[in-house]
N, C-alpha and C positions, 0 to 999 in steps of 0.2 A: 458394479465394481466400486470399491470404496473410494478410489481416486476420482471417480466421477462427481463426488460431493465437494470438490474443492474449486475455488475460483480465485482469479487475480483481480484485485481492485485497481481500476485505472480511471482516468479522467473521462468525463463525458465529451460529446462532440458538439455541444452547443456553440454557437458563434459568439464572439466577443468575450469569451471567458479566458482570462490570461493564465498562462503557465507562470508559476511563481519561481523566484530565485532567492537564494540565501543572501542576506545583507550582512552576514557575519559567518564565522567558521561553523561548519556543520560536522566536523570530524567526530564529535562524540556520538552522533547518530549512527555511525558505522559499527559501533560496538554493541555487544549483547548485554548491556547494563544501562541502568537509568542515567540520563544526562544530568549534569549538575545544576544547570541554570533553571530558573522557574519560568523564564519568558525569553523567547527568541524574536529576532527582527527579520522579517522577510520583505521582499519587494516584488514588483511586477517584472517578469523576465522579458527577454526579447524574443520575437517581435511583439511590441505592445499594440494591443487592439486600439482602434480609434475611439471606441466607447467600451466601457467595461460593464459586463453583466456579473452581478454578484450571485453566486450559487452556494449551495450547502457544502460542496466538496470542491476544493482546489487541489492542485497537484504540485509537488516539489520533491520527487523521489520518495516521498511518504505522503499518506493522505493528510490533508489539512481540512479540517471539518468544523462546522458550526457547533454550538453548544449542545443542541439536541442530538446530533450524531455522536459527539464525544461522550455524552452520557449513555447513549445506547451501547456503544462499544465498551465503555468501562464497566457497565453493569453486566454485560454478557460474556466478556472475556475475563478469565481469572486475573486478579490484581497483579500477581507476580509475572504476568506475561505481557503486560501493556503499560506504557506510561503515556499519559495525556499531558502535553506541554503547551501552555498558552503561547500565542504568537501575536505580534503586531504586524500588519501588512501595510507597508508604506505605499501610498498611491491609490488605495482603495478605501472608499468611505463605507465603513461597515457599521451596521446597527446592532450586530451580534458579536459575541466573543468567538474567536477561532482558535483551534488547537491542532498541533501536530500529533498524529497517532504514531507512537514509537513502539513497534513490536520488539519484544525482548527475546523471544524464542527464535533461534536459528537452527535449522536441522540439516544434517547431511543425509538427504532423503532422495536424491535424484539417482535413478538407475541409469548410469551412463551407457551401459550396454544396450539398453532398449530405447533410450532417448536419442533424439537427433538434435544435438547441441554442439556448438563450436565454442571452445574455451579460449580465452586470451592467455598470454604468457604468465599471468598471475593466477590462473586457475579459475577465473570468473567467467560467467556466461557472456559471450560476445554476440552470439547469434543463436536463435532458437527456431526450430521447425516444429518440434513437439517435445514435451517433457513427460516422462513416465516416472512415477514415484516407486521406490523400492517397496516390495511386499512386506518386508520386515518392519518398515516404518509403522505400518498399521497394527502390527503385533506388539512391537517394542514400546511404542509411545501411546499412552492412554488417550482417548478422544478428548478429554478435558484439557490435555496438554498440547493438542494440535488443532484447536479451534481457530487460531490465528498465529501465523509464523512467517518467517522469511526463510528462503532456501539459502544454504550456506554458500552456494556458488554465485549468488546474485544479491547485491546490496539493495536494489531498488524495489523489487516487486513483493508485495504483501499478499500472502495466500490466506484465504479464509474458508472456513467450513460452510456448507450450505445453510446450516442453522443460523449462523451469524449473518450471512447474506440475506436471509429471509427477514430477520429482525430489522436490518437496515432498510430493505425494500418496503417494509410496512410503514415506514415514515415518509415514503414517496419523495426522496431527496433529489435535488437537481445537481448536475455537474459530476455524476458518478456513473460508472458502468462496471459490470462484472463479466469477466470472460472466463468460461470454463477452462480449468488448467489443461485439460486434454485438447482444447482448441487453441491454446495460447501459442503465438509465434511472433516473430520479429515485427510483423505488420499489424498485429492486433490493436495496439493503441491508436492506430490511425483509421480504424474502422474497416480494415480489409479482412 
């Protein structure tokens, strides 16, 4: 089934890897268009670990990745579908540059009749037991346009095609996991 080829990118489960927080407004990242600033400021979120492990992928409602992963994604995802935006991370001593991966494609592709999701009053996903993508999505949207995207009902989760997942995995990155979309639920980020 074509939907089996899609994954959610989420943070790894290593110890002492901080979750990041915005140190300035992130409003522009909720839109389906490039952000205007060339660089954003992030900080360590709460709770702060006692010691900090630097990984290739951090999390802040969008992937925050090192230069190698940013280059991999920008090479393998069409340019008009992704924006790579440099960040500074206050409180972490980094020897590499880091970037937010801002996916510009958002699709109305969830089959609400077959999915088990609860929406909030704004029509966004509040809780997920399982997500089923509409069959029309695979017919109407060419594969090259659905290699990496966000679901219109969900601001935070980035969906990637298996071919992109395999390119990332070939780099053996730290701090990142991929959960099959068909297995995604509200507990997935926590390793359940």
